[in-house]
C-alpha positions as CSV (number, residue, x, y, z in Angstrom):
1,M,141.4,49.8,-6.7
2,R,142.0,53.4,-7.7
3,R,138.4,53.9,-8.6
4,I,137.3,52.7,-5.1
5,M,139.8,54.9,-3.4
6,A,138.6,57.9,-5.5
7,M,135.0,57.2,-4.6
8,A,135.9,57.0,-0.9
9,D,137.9,60.2,-1.2
10,R,135.0,62.0,-2.8
11,A,132.6,60.7,-0.2
12,A,134.9,61.8,2.6
13,L,135.2,65.2,1.2
14,L,131.5,65.6,0.8
15,S,131.0,64.4,4.3
16,F,133.6,66.8,5.6
17,R,131.9,69.7,3.8
18,G,128.6,68.7,5.2
19,L,130.0,68.7,8.7
20,V,131.5,72.2,8.2
21,A,128.2,73.5,6.9
22,L,126.4,72.0,9.9
23,N,128.9,73.5,12.3
24,L,128.5,76.9,10.7
25,L,124.8,76.7,11.0
26,F,125.0,75.9,14.7
27,F,127.5,78.7,15.2
28,F,125.2,81.3,13.5
29,C,122.2,80.0,15.5
30,F,124.3,80.5,18.7
31,L,125.2,84.0,17.7
32,L,121.5,84.8,17.0
33,V,120.4,83.5,20.4
34,A,123.3,85.4,22.1
35,L,122.1,88.6,20.3
36,I,118.5,88.1,21.4
37,A,119.6,87.4,25.0
38,A,121.8,90.6,25.0
39,R,118.8,92.7,23.8
40,T,116.6,91.1,26.4
41,V,119.1,91.9,29.2
42,D,119.1,95.6,28.0
43,A,115.4,95.7,28.8
44,A,115.7,93.8,32.1
45,P,116.9,96.6,34.4
46,Q,113.6,98.4,34.0
47,V,111.7,95.3,35.0
48,A,114.2,94.6,37.9
49,Q,113.7,98.1,39.3
50,A,109.9,97.7,39.3
51,A,110.4,94.3,41.0
52,D,112.5,96.0,43.7
53,H,109.7,98.4,44.6
54,V,107.3,95.5,44.9
55,L,109.6,93.6,47.2
56,S,110.6,96.6,49.3
57,P,110.1,96.1,53.1
58,V,108.2,99.4,53.4
59,A,105.0,98.0,52.1
60,T,104.3,94.4,52.9
61,Q,101.4,92.5,51.5
62,G,98.3,92.5,53.7
63,E,99.5,95.2,56.1
64,P,98.8,98.9,55.9
65,T,101.8,101.1,55.6
66,R,100.8,103.5,58.4
67,K,100.3,102.4,62.0
68,E,97.4,103.7,64.1
């Protein structure tokens, strides 16, 4: 009976270590994605400013800007 309990204890410990390793892997992947997203956001204001000029009400699509 002791031998079976020892085998089950070893299997549980191995399973627990595997779960810890898997959780650490997911955590580091999350940090990597967050870092990439933060770097992308830093570049976004330049794109957003350009988009504001395109969507400005001064020049609408299909109409000239000056009236005759």
